[in-house]
C-alpha positions, 0 to 999 in steps of 0.5 A, a space after each residue: 484559489 479555486 478554478 472552474 470545475 465541470 458541473 458534473 463528472 463520471 464516478 463509480 457508485 455502489 448504492 448498497 452493500 454487495 450491489 454491483 458498482 454503477 457508472 454514474 454522473 455526479 455533481 462535482 465537489 467544490 473545494 471547501 476549507 481544508 480541502 483540495 479537489 483533484 482530477 484523478 489520472 490513475 488509481 490502484 486496484 488491490 487484489 481483493 477489491 472484488 471480494 470487498 465490494 461483492 461481500 465475500 470479504 469483510 468490509 465496513 463502509 457506508 453506502 452509497 459510496 464511490 470507492 477508490 483508494 490512493 491515486 495520482 492526479 492533478 490539483 483542480 481546485 483548492 480551498 481558501 486556506 491552502 498556502 502551499 499547493 497550486 492547481 495543475 500540480 501532479 500529486 499523490 493522494 493518500 487514502 489514510 485519513 485521520 481526524 485533525 483533533 484526534 489522530 486515533 480516528 482513522 479510516 481508509 478513503 473509499 474503502 473502510 470507515 475504521 472502527 471508532 465512532 469518530 472515524 465513522 463520522 469522518 467518512 460518513 459525513 465529510 470524506 465519503 467518496 474515493 478516487 474511482 471517479 474523474 474528480 475527488 475531494 480530499 483533505 489538504 494534508 492527504 495531498 502530496 506534491 510530486 516532482 513531475 519533471 524528475 519522476 516522469 521526465 526522460 532519462 536523457 534529461 535526468 528524469 526517471 521515466 515513470 508513467 503515471 500508472 507506475 506512480 499509482 503503485 506507491 501505496 503498496 510500498 508505503 504500507 510496508 514502509 510503515 511497518 519496517 520503519 516502525 521496527 527501525 530497520 537499519 542499513 546492514 541488518 538482515 530482515 526476514 519478510 514472510 510471506 514474500 511473494 504477494 503484492 505487499 510482501 514483494 514490496 516489503 522486500 524492495 523497500 527493505 533493500 532500499 533501506 540498506 538491509 539484506 533480506 531473506 524472503 520466505 514463501 511456499 512457491 519456490 518459482 515465485 521466490 526465485 523470480 523475486 530474488 532475480 530482481 536484486 543483486 544475489 547477495 541482497 536477497 536470499 530465499 527460504 521455502 516454508 515447509 511447515 517444520 517450525 524448527 527446521 525452517 528457523 534453522 534454515 533462516 539462521 543458516 542463510 543469514 550466517 547467524 541469528 536474524 535482526 528483524 522479521 516482517 509479517 504480512 500474512 493474509 487471512 488464510 495464513 492463520 495456521 501457518 508455521 512461518 511466524 513461529 519460525 521467524 521469531 525463533 530465528 531472531 537474535 537477542 533483542 530482535 524485532 517483529 512487525 505484524 502487518 498482516 490480515 489474520 483475524 484469528 489468534 495465532 500461537 507464538 513461542 512465548 518463552 522465547 519472546 520473553 527470554 530473548 527480549 523480542 519486541 512484537 510490534 503491530 502496525 496499521 498503515 503509516 504516518 504522514 512523514 512516512 509518505 514524504 520519506 517514500 516519495 523522496 526515496 523514489 524521486 532520488 532513485 533509491 527505491 524503484 517502483 512500478 515497471 522499473 522495480 520489476 512490477 508489470 502493469 497487467 492492465 489500465 482500465 477505464 471506469 466503465 471497465 471496472 469489472 474487468 479491472 476487478 477480475 484481473 486484479 484478483 487473478 494477478 496477486 503476485 509481487 510483480 503485478 499491478 492493475 490500475 483504474 484510469 478515470 481520466 486519460 491525460 
């Protein structure tokens, strides 16, 4: 099931931590049992990529490394044990790689080796290199076939008109779907998303609405909140500014929803450790309310302990998502329930070749809002 691959391919490589990436010619990987080799068409660039790879933000990965997370590509070669996939198919590569004999060993392709000895072994010895390259070898179970005709076809012919670079943003919606699904968000419920104006926060608002919920988006920037709300029917998304008044913000949340709220989704960045919004969200919840914690805060944060206890509130941490979640989100996009990329109001701020990685990092660091994305294009199809 293998096809003829080029002997070498172009790839970005970081030879040592904090060193600049270098565009290098590498030997093209072969398809081994349990794997697929994918030609990479488009890969997302997160806002903190520059900080990760220049060492200003905590990052744990082996070097030398070809970085690069989830991506869109075409299957170029398959291992002999593949029974479903076919070469030439447009696919989504998921970056969340789990051990086949111990799913607790998990790491992020091209980004982070995880925290267990098993996850470190997997990344260091088997699946080290990521997608900022012309070709990438990944586990078969991390390759998801896309309905290319439906997704990229002309709307006049029943297609949705997505570009490959739009599809590269799938990962941000997957991350938040994992948390929202984990707390069992249901149609008709009201969910608070905070903070809501960053890339993942905005995606959480979009996904929660696609799941049938009404959303109250919290943030400090009223202009960004207004722009976010303007992307939806007015009755589906309301906004509340974070003022720092715990009780006042909690009362405003309940006022906006017409009563206690069903669930809250937190996606706070590290610098939000001292923010008051988490306590406000918890205080706004009804009896039996649920909270999903998916942020990047490294410090301990205070919670209203007695209120959590008395109201039977569930606090649930979630890191990434399941394989079934990937299928769920792709299906929601293919059926036009969830609109992503430009159709979801997210502007493509740049498509960069591998030799333009510094420009890609700078642009991604600059454009951190919910309505922006930056992608790397190793191969221009």
